[in-house]
mmCIF file as gemmi writes it, N, C-alpha and C atoms, coordinates in Angstrom:
data_model
loop_
_atom_site.group_PDB
_atom_site.id
_atom_site.type_symbol
_atom_site.label_atom_id
_atom_site.label_alt_id
_atom_site.label_comp_id
_atom_site.label_asym_id
_atom_site.label_entity_id
_atom_site.label_seq_id
_atom_site.pdbx_PDB_ins_code
_atom_site.Cartn_x
_atom_site.Cartn_y
_atom_site.Cartn_z
_atom_site.occupancy
_atom_site.B_iso_or_equiv
_atom_site.pdbx_formal_charge
_atom_site.auth_seq_id
_atom_site.auth_asym_id
_atom_site.pdbx_PDB_model_num
ATOM 1 N N . MET Axp A 1 ? 0.841 -1.169 0 1 0 ? 1 A 1
ATOM 2 C CA . MET Axp A 1 ? 0 0 0 1 0 ? 1 A 1
ATOM 3 C C . MET Axp A 1 ? 0.896 1.246 0 1 0 ? 1 A 1
ATOM 4 N N . THR Axp A 2 ? 0.612 2.178 -0.887 1 0 ? 2 A 1
ATOM 5 C CA . THR Axp A 2 ? 1.386 3.416 -0.942 1 0 ? 2 A 1
ATOM 6 C C . THR Axp A 2 ? 0.621 4.531 -0.249 1 0 ? 2 A 1
ATOM 7 N N . ARG Axp A 3 ? 1.361 5.395 0.335 1 0 ? 3 A 1
ATOM 8 C CA . ARG Axp A 3 ? 0.761 6.518 1.047 1 0 ? 3 A 1
ATOM 9 C C . ARG Axp A 3 ? 0.969 7.787 0.216 1 0 ? 3 A 1
ATOM 10 N N . SER Axp A 4 ? -0.115 8.477 -0.132 1 0 ? 4 A 1
ATOM 11 C CA . SER Axp A 4 ? 0.006 9.714 -0.903 1 0 ? 4 A 1
ATOM 12 C C . SER Axp A 4 ? -0.082 10.903 0.045 1 0 ? 4 A 1
ATOM 13 N N . ARG Axp A 5 ? 0.54 11.966 -0.37 1 0 ? 5 A 1
ATOM 14 C CA . ARG Axp A 5 ? 0.546 13.174 0.448 1 0 ? 5 A 1
ATOM 15 C C . ARG Axp A 5 ? -0.553 14.109 -0.055 1 0 ? 5 A 1
ATOM 16 N N . CYS Axp A 6 ? -1.399 14.564 0.852 1 0 ? 6 A 1
ATOM 17 C CA . CYS Axp A 6 ? -2.507 15.452 0.507 1 0 ? 6 A 1
ATOM 18 C C . CYS Axp A 6 ? -2.253 16.822 1.115 1 0 ? 6 A 1
ATOM 19 N N . LEU Axp A 7 ? -2.144 17.827 0.259 1 0 ? 7 A 1
ATOM 20 C CA . LEU Axp A 7 ? -1.959 19.196 0.735 1 0 ? 7 A 1
ATOM 21 C C . LEU Axp A 7 ? -3.294 19.914 0.706 1 0 ? 7 A 1
ATOM 22 N N . MET Axp A 8 ? -3.542 20.683 1.736 1 0 ? 8 A 1
ATOM 23 C CA . MET Axp A 8 ? -4.801 21.423 1.816 1 0 ? 8 A 1
ATOM 24 C C . MET Axp A 8 ? -4.498 22.906 1.914 1 0 ? 8 A 1
ATOM 25 N N . ASP Axp A 9 ? -5.299 23.705 1.254 1 0 ? 9 A 1
ATOM 26 C CA . ASP Axp A 9 ? -5.187 25.151 1.314 1 0 ? 9 A 1
ATOM 27 C C . ASP Axp A 9 ? -6.321 25.667 2.203 1 0 ? 9 A 1
ATOM 28 N N . TRP Axp A 10 ? -5.979 26.121 3.398 1 0 ? 10 A 1
ATOM 29 C CA . TRP Axp A 10 ? -6.976 26.581 4.352 1 0 ? 10 A 1
ATOM 30 C C . TRP Axp A 10 ? -7.047 28.1 4.328 1 0 ? 10 A 1
ATOM 31 N N . THR Axp A 11 ? -8.241 28.638 4.421 1 0 ? 11 A 1
ATOM 32 C CA . THR Axp A 11 ? -8.458 30.067 4.464 1 0 ? 11 A 1
ATOM 33 C C . THR Axp A 11 ? -9.336 30.4 5.661 1 0 ? 11 A 1
ATOM 34 N N . LEU Axp A 12 ? -8.886 31.346 6.467 1 0 ? 12 A 1
ATOM 35 C CA . LEU Axp A 12 ? -9.682 31.804 7.603 1 0 ? 12 A 1
ATOM 36 C C . LEU Axp A 12 ? -10.69 32.823 7.091 1 0 ? 12 A 1
ATOM 37 N N . GLU Axp A 13 ? -11.963 32.551 7.256 1 0 ? 13 A 1
ATOM 38 C CA . GLU Axp A 13 ? -13.014 33.408 6.705 1 0 ? 13 A 1
ATOM 39 C C . GLU Axp A 13 ? -13.631 34.346 7.731 1 0 ? 13 A 1
ATOM 40 N N . VAL Axp A 14 ? -13.957 33.837 8.917 1 0 ? 14 A 1
ATOM 41 C CA . VAL Axp A 14 ? -14.672 34.639 9.909 1 0 ? 14 A 1
ATOM 42 C C . VAL Axp A 14 ? -14.135 34.332 11.302 1 0 ? 14 A 1
ATOM 43 N N . VAL Axp A 15 ? -13.934 35.39 12.068 1 0 ? 15 A 1
ATOM 44 C CA . VAL Axp A 15 ? -13.581 35.254 13.483 1 0 ? 15 A 1
ATOM 45 C C . VAL Axp A 15 ? -14.53 36.159 14.262 1 0 ? 15 A 1
ATOM 46 N N . VAL Axp A 16 ? -15.203 35.605 15.241 1 0 ? 16 A 1
ATOM 47 C CA . VAL Axp A 16 ? -16.125 36.377 16.074 1 0 ? 16 A 1
ATOM 48 C C . VAL Axp A 16 ? -15.398 36.731 17.367 1 0 ? 16 A 1
ATOM 49 N N . LEU Axp A 17 ? -15.33 38.039 17.65 1 0 ? 17 A 1
ATOM 50 C CA . LEU Axp A 17 ? -14.667 38.514 18.858 1 0 ? 17 A 1
ATOM 51 C C . LEU Axp A 17 ? -15.634 39.37 19.666 1 0 ? 17 A 1
ATOM 52 N N . PRO Axp A 18 ? -16.243 38.807 20.703 1 0 ? 18 A 1
ATOM 53 C CA . PRO Axp A 18 ? -17.122 39.62 21.54 1 0 ? 18 A 1
ATOM 54 C C . PRO Axp A 18 ? -16.283 40.612 22.357 1 0 ? 18 A 1
ATOM 55 N N . VAL Axp A 19 ? -16.687 41.858 22.381 1 0 ? 19 A 1
ATOM 56 C CA . VAL Axp A 19 ? -15.97 42.897 23.119 1 0 ? 19 A 1
ATOM 57 C C . VAL Axp A 19 ? -16.972 43.783 23.862 1 0 ? 19 A 1
ATOM 58 N N . SER Axp A 20 ? -16.494 44.476 24.881 1 0 ? 20 A 1
ATOM 59 C CA . SER Axp A 20 ? -17.378 45.361 25.637 1 0 ? 20 A 1
ATOM 60 C C . SER Axp A 20 ? -17.482 46.745 25.004 1 0 ? 20 A 1
ATOM 61 N N . ASP Axp A 21 ? -16.457 47.168 24.269 1 0 ? 21 A 1
ATOM 62 C CA . ASP Axp A 21 ? -16.462 48.474 23.597 1 0 ? 21 A 1
ATOM 63 C C . ASP Axp A 21 ? -16.011 48.256 22.155 1 0 ? 21 A 1
ATOM 64 N N . ILE Axp A 22 ? -16.946 48.172 21.223 1 0 ? 22 A 1
ATOM 65 C CA . ILE Axp A 22 ? -16.626 47.818 19.84 1 0 ? 22 A 1
ATOM 66 C C . ILE Axp A 22 ? -15.855 48.915 19.098 1 0 ? 22 A 1
ATOM 67 N N . ASN Axp A 23 ? -15.979 50.144 19.542 1 0 ? 23 A 1
ATOM 68 C CA . ASN Axp A 23 ? -15.313 51.243 18.845 1 0 ? 23 A 1
ATOM 69 C C . ASN Axp A 23 ? -13.784 51.174 18.929 1 0 ? 23 A 1
ATOM 70 N N . ARG Axp A 24 ? -13.258 50.729 20.048 1 0 ? 24 A 1
ATOM 71 C CA . ARG Axp A 24 ? -11.802 50.619 20.191 1 0 ? 24 A 1
ATOM 72 C C . ARG Axp A 24 ? -11.202 49.588 19.246 1 0 ? 24 A 1
ATOM 73 N N . PRO Axp A 25 ? -11.728 48.357 19.163 1 0 ? 25 A 1
ATOM 74 C CA . PRO Axp A 25 ? -11.142 47.405 18.214 1 0 ? 25 A 1
ATOM 75 C C . PRO Axp A 25 ? -11.346 47.818 16.752 1 0 ? 25 A 1
ATOM 76 N N . ILE Axp A 26 ? -12.489 48.456 16.439 1 0 ? 26 A 1
ATOM 77 C CA . ILE Axp A 26 ? -12.685 48.93 15.063 1 0 ? 26 A 1
ATOM 78 C C . ILE Axp A 26 ? -11.594 49.949 14.728 1 0 ? 26 A 1
ATOM 79 N N . ALA Axp A 27 ? -11.382 50.907 15.609 1 0 ? 27 A 1
ATOM 80 C CA . ALA Axp A 27 ? -10.358 51.928 15.367 1 0 ? 27 A 1
ATOM 81 C C . ALA Axp A 27 ? -8.975 51.299 15.236 1 0 ? 27 A 1
ATOM 82 N N . PHE Axp A 28 ? -8.644 50.341 16.089 1 0 ? 28 A 1
ATOM 83 C CA . PHE Axp A 28 ? -7.329 49.693 16.025 1 0 ? 28 A 1
ATOM 84 C C . PHE Axp A 28 ? -7.135 48.957 14.704 1 0 ? 28 A 1
ATOM 85 N N . TYR Axp A 29 ? -8.058 48.076 14.356 1 0 ? 29 A 1
ATOM 86 C CA . TYR Axp A 29 ? -7.894 47.281 13.14 1 0 ? 29 A 1
ATOM 87 C C . TYR Axp A 29 ? -7.962 48.141 11.882 1 0 ? 29 A 1
ATOM 88 N N . ARG Axp A 30 ? -8.795 49.167 11.87 1 0 ? 30 A 1
ATOM 89 C CA . ARG Axp A 30 ? -8.906 50.057 10.712 1 0 ? 30 A 1
ATOM 90 C C . ARG Axp A 30 ? -7.694 50.986 10.609 1 0 ? 30 A 1
ATOM 91 N N . ASP Axp A 31 ? -7.377 51.68 11.691 1 0 ? 31 A 1
ATOM 92 C CA . ASP Axp A 31 ? -6.368 52.74 11.644 1 0 ? 31 A 1
ATOM 93 C C . ASP Axp A 31 ? -4.937 52.234 11.789 1 0 ? 31 A 1
ATOM 94 N N . GLN Axp A 32 ? -4.728 51.217 12.607 1 0 ? 32 A 1
ATOM 95 C CA . GLN Axp A 32 ? -3.369 50.724 12.855 1 0 ? 32 A 1
ATOM 96 C C . GLN Axp A 32 ? -2.982 49.548 11.963 1 0 ? 32 A 1
ATOM 97 N N . MET Axp A 33 ? -3.941 48.675 11.67 1 0 ? 33 A 1
ATOM 98 C CA . MET Axp A 33 ? -3.642 47.454 10.911 1 0 ? 33 A 1
ATOM 99 C C . MET Axp A 33 ? -4.045 47.547 9.445 1 0 ? 33 A 1
ATOM 100 N N . GLY Axp A 34 ? -4.765 48.596 9.068 1 0 ? 34 A 1
ATOM 101 C CA . GLY Axp A 34 ? -5.133 48.78 7.67 1 0 ? 34 A 1
ATOM 102 C C . GLY Axp A 34 ? -6.317 47.964 7.198 1 0 ? 34 A 1
ATOM 103 N N . PHE Axp A 35 ? -7.114 47.451 8.135 1 0 ? 35 A 1
ATOM 104 C CA . PHE Axp A 35 ? -8.3 46.681 7.757 1 0 ? 35 A 1
ATOM 105 C C . PHE Axp A 35 ? -9.351 47.614 7.151 1 0 ? 35 A 1
ATOM 106 N N . ARG Axp A 36 ? -10.21 47.066 6.312 1 0 ? 36 A 1
ATOM 107 C CA . ARG Axp A 36 ? -11.322 47.8 5.702 1 0 ? 36 A 1
ATOM 108 C C . ARG Axp A 36 ? -12.604 47.447 6.462 1 0 ? 36 A 1
ATOM 109 N N . VAL Axp A 37 ? -13.395 48.445 6.808 1 0 ? 37 A 1
ATOM 110 C CA . VAL Axp A 37 ? -14.692 48.203 7.442 1 0 ? 37 A 1
ATOM 111 C C . VAL Axp A 37 ? -15.684 47.895 6.326 1 0 ? 37 A 1
ATOM 112 N N . ASP Axp A 38 ? -16.073 46.632 6.222 1 0 ? 38 A 1
ATOM 113 C CA . ASP Axp A 38 ? -16.985 46.19 5.165 1 0 ? 38 A 1
ATOM 114 C C . ASP Axp A 38 ? -18.442 46.444 5.511 1 0 ? 38 A 1
ATOM 115 N N . HIS Axp A 39 ? -18.753 46.28 6.781 1 0 ? 39 A 1
ATOM 116 C CA . HIS Axp A 39 ? -20.148 46.385 7.205 1 0 ? 39 A 1
ATOM 117 C C . HIS Axp A 39 ? -20.185 46.751 8.676 1 0 ? 39 A 1
ATOM 118 N N . GLU Axp A 40 ? -21.071 47.64 9.016 1 0 ? 40 A 1
ATOM 119 C CA . GLU Axp A 40 ? -21.275 47.992 10.42 1 0 ? 40 A 1
ATOM 120 C C . GLU Axp A 40 ? -22.746 48.32 10.613 1 0 ? 40 A 1
ATOM 121 N N . THR Axp A 41 ? -23.353 47.691 11.585 1 0 ? 41 A 1
ATOM 122 C CA . THR Axp A 41 ? -24.769 47.93 11.858 1 0 ? 41 A 1
ATOM 123 C C . THR Axp A 41 ? -25.007 47.867 13.366 1 0 ? 41 A 1
ATOM 124 N N . ARG Axp A 42 ? -25.985 48.575 13.794 1 0 ? 42 A 1
ATOM 125 C CA . ARG Axp A 42 ? -26.35 48.531 15.219 1 0 ? 42 A 1
ATOM 126 C C . ARG Axp A 42 ? -27.853 48.708 15.365 1 0 ? 42 A 1
ATOM 127 N N . ASN Axp A 43 ? -28.365 48.154 16.433 1 0 ? 43 A 1
ATOM 128 C CA . ASN Axp A 43 ? -29.753 48.37 16.827 1 0 ? 43 A 1
ATOM 129 C C . ASN Axp A 43 ? -29.798 48.384 18.347 1 0 ? 43 A 1
ATOM 130 N N . GLU Axp A 44 ? -30.955 48.333 18.922 1 0 ? 44 A 1
ATOM 131 C CA . GLU Axp A 44 ? -31.056 48.42 20.381 1 0 ? 44 A 1
ATOM 132 C C . GLU Axp A 44 ? -30.489 47.207 21.107 1 0 ? 44 A 1
ATOM 133 N N . HIS Axp A 45 ? -30.229 46.104 20.382 1 0 ? 45 A 1
ATOM 134 C CA . HIS Axp A 45 ? -29.747 44.87 21.011 1 0 ? 45 A 1
ATOM 135 C C . HIS Axp A 45 ? -28.283 44.563 20.729 1 0 ? 45 A 1
ATOM 136 N N . MET Axp A 46 ? -27.735 45.107 19.642 1 0 ? 46 A 1
ATOM 137 C CA . MET Axp A 46 ? -26.371 44.719 19.272 1 0 ? 46 A 1
ATOM 138 C C . MET Axp A 46 ? -25.726 45.76 18.371 1 0 ? 46 A 1
ATOM 139 N N . HIS Axp A 47 ? -24.414 45.648 18.276 1 0 ? 47 A 1
ATOM 140 C CA . HIS Axp A 47 ? -23.613 46.459 17.356 1 0 ? 47 A 1
ATOM 141 C C . HIS Axp A 47 ? -22.614 45.489 16.741 1 0 ? 47 A 1
ATOM 142 N N . VAL Axp A 48 ? -22.676 45.338 15.439 1 0 ? 48 A 1
ATOM 143 C CA . VAL Axp A 48 ? -21.861 44.344 14.725 1 0 ? 48 A 1
ATOM 144 C C . VAL Axp A 48 ? -21.038 45.052 13.668 1 0 ? 48 A 1
ATOM 145 N N . ALA Axp A 49 ? -19.772 44.674 13.554 1 0 ? 49 A 1
ATOM 146 C CA . ALA Axp A 49 ? -18.914 45.21 12.49 1 0 ? 49 A 1
ATOM 147 C C . ALA Axp A 49 ? -18.185 44.048 11.826 1 0 ? 49 A 1
ATOM 148 N N . GLN Axp A 50 ? -18.038 44.148 10.518 1 0 ? 50 A 1
ATOM 149 C CA . GLN Axp A 50 ? -17.28 43.163 9.746 1 0 ? 50 A 1
ATOM 150 C C . GLN Axp A 50 ? -16.129 43.899 9.072 1 0 ? 50 A 1
ATOM 151 N N . LEU Axp A 51 ? -14.908 43.44 9.316 1 0 ? 51 A 1
ATOM 152 C CA . LEU Axp A 51 ? -13.728 44.057 8.742 1 0 ? 51 A 1
ATOM 153 C C . LEU Axp A 51 ? -12.964 43.024 7.921 1 0 ? 51 A 1
ATOM 154 N N . SER Axp A 52 ? -12.26 43.494 6.901 1 0 ? 52 A 1
ATOM 155 C CA . SER Axp A 52 ? -11.431 42.615 6.066 1 0 ? 52 A 1
ATOM 156 C C . SER Axp A 52 ? -9.986 43.074 6.121 1 0 ? 52 A 1
ATOM 157 N N . ALA Axp A 53 ? -9.1 42.102 6.177 1 0 ? 53 A 1
ATOM 158 C CA . ALA Axp A 53 ? -7.668 42.392 6.181 1 0 ? 53 A 1
ATOM 159 C C . ALA Axp A 53 ? -7.254 42.922 4.808 1 0 ? 53 A 1
ATOM 160 N N . PRO Axp A 54 ? -6.195 43.736 4.793 1 0 ? 54 A 1
ATOM 161 C CA . PRO Axp A 54 ? -5.71 44.216 3.5 1 0 ? 54 A 1
ATOM 162 C C . PRO Axp A 54 ? -5.224 43.05 2.638 1 0 ? 54 A 1
ATOM 163 N N . ALA Axp A 55 ? -5.404 43.186 1.348 1 0 ? 55 A 1
ATOM 164 C CA . ALA Axp A 55 ? -5.025 42.091 0.428 1 0 ? 55 A 1
ATOM 165 C C . ALA Axp A 55 ? -3.537 41.957 0.295 1 0 ? 55 A 1
């Protein structure tokens, strides 16, 4: 029996980070790390932001 090598290409798509003050991490990732704010929404129950890393 021969053993073949299988390579996989993994991509990290989503990471959920609960925080107490969402404005600080948004500012850090946008201003210091160069992330793009793709989506940001809030209502009386939640405030959600989606950011993407620079290409």
